[in-house]
C-alpha positions as CSV (number, residue, x, y, z in Angstrom):
1,M,90.7,98.8,65.6
2,K,93.6,96.6,66.2
3,R,93.2,92.8,66.0
4,F,95.5,90.3,67.6
5,A,96.9,87.1,66.1
6,R,95.6,84.0,67.7
7,R,97.7,80.8,68.3
8,V,96.3,77.5,69.6
9,F,98.3,75.0,71.6
10,V,96.8,71.5,71.5
11,S,98.6,68.7,73.5
12,N,101.6,71.0,73.9
13,R,101.9,71.6,70.1
14,R,101.8,74.9,68.4
15,Q,99.5,75.6,65.4
16,S,99.5,79.0,63.8
17,A,96.3,80.7,62.8
18,S,95.4,84.2,61.5
19,V,92.0,84.5,63.2
20,G,91.4,87.9,65.0
21,A,91.3,87.9,68.8
22,A,91.7,90.3,71.6
23,V,92.9,91.0,75.0
24,L,92.1,89.7,78.4
25,G,92.3,91.6,81.6
26,V,93.8,92.0,84.9
27,L,93.1,90.8,88.3
28,L,90.4,92.5,90.4
29,L,91.5,93.0,93.9
30,A,88.1,92.7,95.1
31,G,87.5,89.2,94.6
32,A,84.5,87.0,93.7
33,A,84.8,83.7,92.0
34,L,81.5,83.2,90.2
35,G,80.3,81.1,93.2
36,T,83.2,78.6,93.1
37,G,84.7,79.8,96.4
38,I,88.1,79.7,94.8
39,A,89.0,83.4,94.8
40,R,91.1,85.0,97.5
41,T,92.3,88.5,97.4
42,A,94.8,90.3,99.7
43,V,96.2,93.3,98.2
44,A,98.3,96.5,98.6
45,V,98.9,96.8,102.3
46,S,102.7,97.2,102.5
47,D,103.3,96.0,106.1
48,G,105.0,92.8,105.2
49,L,102.1,90.8,106.5
50,T,99.2,89.1,104.7
51,W,95.7,88.0,105.6
52,L,94.6,84.6,104.6
53,G,91.2,82.9,105.1
54,D,90.6,79.8,107.2
55,D,87.2,78.7,105.9
56,E,86.8,75.7,108.2
57,R,87.2,77.9,111.3
58,G,85.6,81.0,109.9
59,E,88.8,83.0,110.7
60,V,91.1,85.3,108.9
61,V,94.8,84.8,109.8
62,Q,97.6,87.3,109.6
63,V,100.7,85.6,108.4
64,N,104.3,86.9,108.5
65,P,106.1,85.4,105.5
66,A,109.5,86.4,107.0
67,S,109.1,84.2,110.1
68,G,106.8,81.7,108.3
69,R,104.3,81.9,111.1
70,P,100.8,83.3,111.8
71,E,100.6,86.3,114.1
72,T,96.9,87.1,114.5
73,R,93.7,85.1,114.3
74,L,90.3,86.9,113.9
75,A,87.0,85.1,114.2
76,V,84.8,86.8,111.5
77,A,82.3,84.1,110.7
78,G,80.9,80.7,111.8
79,G,82.6,77.4,110.8
80,D,82.4,76.1,107.3
81,A,82.5,79.6,105.8
82,Q,83.4,80.6,102.3
83,L,85.6,83.7,102.8
84,D,86.6,86.2,100.2
85,I,89.1,88.7,101.5
86,V,89.7,92.2,100.1
87,Q,92.7,94.0,101.6
88,R,93.7,97.4,100.3
89,D,94.5,101.0,101.3
90,G,94.6,100.0,105.0
91,M,91.2,98.3,104.9
92,L,90.4,94.6,105.4
93,V,86.9,93.5,104.1
94,V,85.7,90.0,104.5
95,L,82.8,88.5,102.6
96,D,81.3,85.2,103.8
97,R,79.7,83.8,100.7
98,R,77.8,81.1,102.6
99,T,75.8,83.7,104.6
100,G,76.4,86.9,102.6
101,Q,77.8,88.7,105.7
102,I,80.3,91.5,104.9
103,T,82.6,92.6,107.7
104,V,85.1,95.5,107.6
105,I,88.0,95.4,110.0
106,D,89.9,98.4,111.2
107,L,93.6,97.2,110.9
108,A,94.7,99.7,113.5
109,T,92.6,98.2,116.2
110,L,91.6,94.8,114.7
111,L,88.0,95.7,115.6
112,A,85.0,95.2,113.3
113,S,83.9,98.8,112.5
114,G,80.9,97.7,110.4
115,R,78.9,94.8,109.2
116,R,76.3,94.4,106.4
117,Q,74.1,91.7,105.0
118,A,74.4,91.0,101.3
119,A,73.0,88.3,99.1
120,P,74.7,84.9,99.8
121,G,76.3,82.8,97.1
122,A,77.8,84.1,93.9
123,A,75.6,87.2,93.6
124,S,77.6,89.5,95.8
125,K,81.0,91.1,95.2
126,V,83.1,93.7,97.0
127,L,85.2,96.3,95.1
128,L,87.8,98.6,96.6
129,T,89.4,101.4,94.7
130,G,90.8,104.9,95.6
131,G,89.6,104.6,99.2
132,R,86.0,103.9,98.1
133,L,84.1,100.6,98.7
134,F,81.4,99.3,96.3
135,I,79.1,96.4,96.9
136,V,77.8,94.6,93.8
137,D,74.6,92.5,93.7
138,R,74.7,90.7,90.4
139,T,71.3,89.1,90.7
140,A,69.5,92.4,91.5
141,G,71.7,94.3,89.0
142,T,72.8,97.0,91.5
143,I,76.0,98.6,92.7
144,A,76.0,100.5,96.0
145,H,78.6,102.9,97.4
146,A,79.2,102.0,101.0
147,D,81.0,103.9,103.8
148,P,84.4,102.0,104.1
149,V,84.1,102.2,107.9
150,T,80.5,101.5,108.7
151,L,79.3,99.9,105.4
152,A,76.2,102.2,105.4
153,D,75.0,103.3,102.0
154,V,76.4,106.5,100.7
155,G,74.0,108.2,98.2
156,A,71.9,106.3,95.7
157,P,72.9,102.9,94.3
158,W,73.1,102.4,90.6
159,S,70.8,99.9,88.9
160,A,71.2,98.3,85.5
161,G,67.5,97.3,85.4
162,Q,68.5,93.7,84.9
163,A,71.0,91.1,86.2
164,L,74.7,91.8,85.9
165,A,77.1,89.3,84.5
166,D,80.0,90.9,86.3
167,A,81.4,94.3,87.7
168,V,84.9,95.5,88.5
169,A,86.7,98.7,89.4
170,D,90.0,99.8,87.9
171,D,92.7,101.6,89.7
172,S,91.6,105.0,88.3
173,G,88.3,104.7,90.2
174,L,86.0,103.8,87.3
175,V,83.5,101.1,87.8
176,W,82.7,98.8,84.8
177,A,79.5,96.7,84.8
178,A,78.6,94.1,82.2
179,A,74.8,93.4,82.0
180,A,73.4,90.0,81.2
181,D,72.2,91.3,77.8
182,G,75.8,92.1,76.8
183,A,75.8,95.9,77.4
184,L,79.0,97.4,79.0
185,H,78.4,100.3,81.4
186,T,81.1,102.7,82.4
187,L,80.3,104.4,85.8
188,E,82.0,107.2,87.8
189,W,81.0,108.1,91.3
190,S,80.3,111.8,91.9
191,D,80.8,113.1,95.4
192,A,79.0,116.3,94.5
193,E,75.9,114.6,93.3
194,S,76.3,111.6,95.6
195,K,75.5,109.1,92.9
196,F,77.0,107.2,90.0
197,L,77.3,109.1,86.7
198,E,77.1,106.8,83.6
199,R,79.8,107.9,81.3
200,E,79.1,105.4,78.5
201,T,77.0,102.4,77.6
202,R,77.9,100.3,74.6
203,P,76.4,97.0,73.4
204,V,78.9,94.2,72.9
205,P,77.7,91.6,70.4
206,G,78.5,88.1,71.6
207,A,78.7,89.0,75.3
208,G,76.1,87.5,77.6
209,P,75.3,86.3,81.1
210,R,78.6,84.4,81.4
211,T,80.8,87.4,80.5
212,V,83.5,88.3,82.9
213,L,85.5,91.5,83.3
214,V,89.0,92.1,84.4
215,P,90.3,95.5,85.4
216,H,93.6,97.1,84.6
217,A,95.4,100.1,86.2
218,K,93.3,102.0,83.7
219,G,90.5,100.4,81.7
220,V,89.0,97.0,81.5
221,T,88.8,93.9,79.4
222,L,85.6,92.1,78.6
223,L,85.7,88.4,78.0
224,G,82.6,87.0,76.5
225,L,84.2,83.6,75.6
226,E,80.8,81.9,75.3
227,G,80.4,84.1,72.2
228,G,84.0,84.2,71.3
229,V,84.3,87.9,71.9
230,V,87.1,89.9,73.6
231,L,87.0,93.6,74.1
232,Q,89.4,96.0,75.8
233,V,88.2,99.5,76.7
234,G,89.6,102.5,78.4
235,T,93.3,101.6,78.3
236,G,94.1,104.1,75.6
237,R,93.8,101.5,72.8
238,D,90.3,100.1,72.4
239,D,90.7,96.7,70.8
240,T,88.3,94.1,69.7
241,G,88.7,90.6,68.5
242,N,87.2,87.1,68.2
243,T,88.4,83.8,69.6
244,D,87.0,80.3,69.7
245,P,83.7,80.1,71.6
246,R,84.2,78.4,75.0
247,P,81.1,77.3,76.7
248,G,81.0,77.2,80.5
249,D,82.3,79.4,83.3
250,V,85.4,81.5,82.7
251,L,87.8,82.3,85.6
252,A,89.8,85.3,84.6
253,A,92.9,86.5,86.5
254,Q,92.0,89.1,89.1
255,S,95.0,91.3,88.4
256,S,97.8,91.2,85.8
257,P,99.7,93.5,83.4
258,D,97.8,94.1,80.2
259,D,100.4,92.4,78.1
260,L,100.1,89.1,79.9
261,V,96.6,88.2,80.9
262,P,95.3,84.7,81.6
263,A,91.9,83.2,82.0
264,A,90.9,79.6,82.6
265,V,88.0,77.6,81.3
266,P,87.7,74.7,83.7
267,G,85.2,72.7,81.7
268,S,87.4,72.7,78.7
269,G,90.8,72.2,80.4
270,V,92.1,75.3,78.6
271,V,93.9,78.4,79.7
272,V,93.6,81.4,77.4
273,I,96.6,83.8,77.6
274,L,97.0,87.2,76.0
275,A,100.7,87.7,75.5
276,G,101.5,91.0,73.7
277,D,99.6,91.0,70.5
278,Q,98.8,87.3,70.5
279,V,96.0,85.3,72.1
280,L,97.0,81.8,73.0
281,S,94.8,78.8,73.8
282,V,96.8,76.4,76.0
283,D,95.6,72.8,76.5
284,V,96.7,72.5,80.1
285,G,95.0,69.1,80.4
286,A,98.0,67.8,78.4
287,L,100.3,69.3,81.1
288,G,98.6,67.3,83.8
289,C,96.1,70.0,84.8
290,P,92.7,68.8,83.4
291,K,90.7,71.3,85.5
292,P,92.4,74.7,85.8
293,G,91.3,77.2,88.4
294,R,91.6,80.9,88.5
295,P,95.2,81.8,87.4
296,A,97.4,84.7,88.5
297,V,100.3,86.5,86.9
298,F,103.4,87.0,89.1
299,H,106.6,88.4,87.6
300,D,106.0,87.5,84.0
301,R,104.9,83.9,84.9
302,V,101.4,82.5,84.8
303,Y,100.5,80.4,87.8
304,V,97.5,78.0,87.2
305,P,96.0,76.1,90.1
306,C,94.9,72.6,89.1
307,L,91.7,71.6,90.9
308,G,91.6,68.1,92.0
309,S,95.3,67.6,91.2
310,G,96.9,69.2,94.3
311,K,99.4,71.3,92.4
312,V,100.0,74.6,90.5
313,I,101.6,74.7,87.1
314,V,103.8,77.5,85.9
315,L,103.6,78.9,82.4
316,D,105.4,81.6,80.5
317,G,104.0,84.1,78.0
318,E,104.3,81.5,75.2
319,G,102.2,79.0,77.0
320,Q,105.1,76.7,77.8
321,R,106.3,75.5,81.2
322,A,108.3,78.1,83.0
323,G,109.2,76.1,86.1
324,D,108.6,73.1,88.1
325,D,105.1,72.3,89.3
326,V,104.3,73.5,92.9
327,H,102.8,70.7,94.8
328,T,100.4,71.3,97.7
329,D,99.2,69.0,100.5
330,G,96.5,67.5,98.2
331,G,93.7,70.1,98.5
332,D,92.7,72.5,95.8
333,P,95.2,75.4,95.6
334,Q,94.0,79.0,96.2
335,L,96.2,81.9,95.1
336,V,96.7,85.1,97.0
337,F,98.9,88.0,95.9
338,D,100.2,90.5,98.4
339,D,103.3,92.6,99.1
340,D,105.0,91.3,96.0
341,R,104.6,87.7,97.1
342,L,102.3,84.9,95.8
343,F,100.7,82.7,98.5
344,I,99.4,79.2,97.7
345,Q,97.1,77.7,100.3
346,T,94.5,74.9,100.5
347,R,91.3,74.7,102.4
348,G,92.0,73.4,105.8
349,G,95.7,73.1,105.2
350,E,98.1,73.6,108.1
351,T,100.8,75.1,106.0
352,G,101.0,77.1,102.8
353,I,103.6,78.1,100.2
354,V,105.1,81.5,99.5
355,V,106.6,82.2,96.1
356,D,109.1,85.0,95.9
357,P,109.8,87.2,92.8
358,D,112.5,84.8,91.6
359,G,110.1,81.9,91.6
360,D,111.7,80.2,94.7
361,T,109.2,78.7,97.2
362,S,109.2,78.3,100.9
363,A,106.7,77.0,103.5
364,V,104.6,79.1,105.8
365,R,102.5,78.0,108.7
366,V,98.9,79.0,108.4
367,R,97.4,77.4,111.5
368,D,98.7,77.6,115.1
369,P,96.4,76.1,117.7
370,E,98.4,77.9,120.5
371,L,97.8,81.3,118.9
372,P,94.7,82.9,120.7
373,V,91.7,83.8,118.7
374,T,90.7,87.5,118.8
375,D,87.0,88.6,118.6
376,P,86.7,91.6,116.4
377,E,83.4,92.5,118.1
378,R,85.1,92.9,121.5
379,D,84.8,96.3,123.3
380,P,87.7,98.6,122.7
381,P,90.0,99.3,125.6
382,P,88.9,102.3,127.7
383,T,90.4,105.7,126.9
384,P,92.5,107.1,129.8
385,P,90.9,110.3,131.2
386,S,92.3,113.6,130.1
387,P,94.2,115.6,132.9
388,P,91.9,118.2,134.5
389,K,92.1,121.7,133.2
390,P,93.7,124.3,135.5
391,D,91.4,126.3,137.7
392,P,91.6,129.9,136.8
393,D,90.5,130.9,140.4
394,E,93.2,128.9,142.1
395,P,95.9,131.2,143.6
396,T,99.3,131.2,142.1
397,R,101.9,129.4,144.2
398,T,105.3,130.9,144.7
399,R,108.1,128.8,143.5
400,P,110.9,127.9,146.0
401,N,113.7,130.4,146.4
402,Q,111.8,133.0,144.3
403,P,110.5,136.2,145.6
404,P,106.7,136.6,145.8
405,P,104.9,138.7,143.3
406,T,104.9,142.5,143.8
407,S,102.1,144.1,145.7
408,R,99.2,145.6,143.7
409,G,98.7,149.2,143.4
410,N,101.4,151.9,143.8
411,G,102.9,150.6,147.0
412,P,106.6,149.7,147.3
413,S,107.8,146.4,145.8
414,V,109.4,143.6,147.8
415,N,113.0,144.5,148.9
416,A,112.5,148.0,147.4
417,P,113.6,151.0,149.5
418,G,111.3,151.5,152.4
419,S,109.9,147.9,152.3
420,P,110.7,145.1,154.8
421,T,113.8,143.0,153.9
422,R,113.4,139.1,153.8
423,T,116.4,137.0,154.7
424,P,116.5,133.2,154.7
425,T,117.0,131.6,158.1
426,S,118.1,128.1,157.0
427,T,118.0,125.6,154.2
428,T,115.8,123.2,156.0
429,S,113.1,122.0,153.7
430,V,109.5,122.8,154.4
431,P,107.3,119.7,154.8
432,G,105.0,119.3,151.9
433,T,106.9,121.5,149.6
434,P,107.1,120.0,146.1
435,G,110.5,119.2,144.8
436,A,112.3,119.2,148.1
437,G,114.7,116.3,148.5
438,P,118.4,115.3,148.3
439,G,120.2,117.1,145.7
440,Q,117.3,119.5,144.9
441,P,116.9,123.2,145.9
442,R,115.1,123.5,149.3
443,A,112.4,126.1,150.0
444,S,113.1,128.2,153.0
445,P,110.7,130.1,155.3
446,W,111.0,133.8,155.4
447,R,111.3,136.1,158.5
448,C,110.6,139.7,158.6
449,S,113.6,141.8,159.7
450,T,111.4,144.8,160.6
451,A,108.1,145.3,162.2
452,P,105.3,144.4,159.8
453,T,103.3,147.0,158.2
454,P,99.7,146.7,156.7
455,R,101.1,146.7,153.1
456,S,104.1,144.4,153.7
457,P,104.1,140.7,152.9
458,C,104.6,140.0,156.5
459,G,101.7,142.1,157.6
């Protein structure tokens, strides 16, 4: 086991300590916020566009950061919603925490392909990984595999037999579930058996009902900060450690590299950062951020929304300021990461802010009253009918200026010795002949030069 050094920053001063600690985790692309309504997720659809939530109108809005304008509005819920958005692998899934309704949108048609009712509030969570969709009910302690198009159950759900503190999925497809009693379950979906297979269950002393999980590309980090425990599993280096106990809710990053992982403790005004082999405790209250929200890592910087302060502070891996504060329009900032851009929006705000990889910011319009609202429940446009299949009994037509087919049997062929000779009389087009017109070959009638016989074409 490897233990990490811990450093504590109080009022922007460093104090060294040799207490063991651990690692924190990475940002889940599936998004729930422990009932705070803060989380937003929009991930991994490389079309240059990003979906953002408009809670007040119950809409999701597709924004083009290049033009700085919205392009599509979809009405997915009623007004005063609490929308969590999961966007990945060509799928857009919207969870309204106020009602518990889950909607999956087909991005090719912008139609709702499936809806499902889940538990309202903080209990429900949607996970997307490897083209699979999982629905978590933390109160019931269950995880269901749902069809990503219809949201119908696929196979049997898994049950912990008790409430879950949290559940996430890493990019390799494994699902990790922390039970309220501190047990960590590692699950893998089996298509052959149509159920979850439990690969491992391990007790984690110090973990409990407030434990949170953060997934990595491979593996997961458990943060049981109420008991001062941090555990990283499945990354190729299983590490454990201890840190100062932090009572209250913990808002961990939903995605980040495993060498720079932040988590906020709003009730303590502290952001904990794993930076390499050190765990830092940063007093962000001394930096003008007394109530930090869920942080995000973007290009080696930690962005921390300051609830009630109308701004986002920027930290480096040492817990020091890494740039100017980003000020919003006064509302609580919400962070969305998509297409290598970080979006900062506020509830009900007309505009948002886009942060590029260099840390530069620009404004983007989120609301446009002139943009029509699309109903994803509308009927799809009718499919044009297919052309009729050819009738095998229909006689074959002779093409213009081509001799007719030869006679059946052993009789003489057209223009063969002993058969009547056809000669064109003029180039006048025949009415109704397809293709006749100026500059096109014209069909000509035929005239028999000899008396017709019973076997001749003129007979």
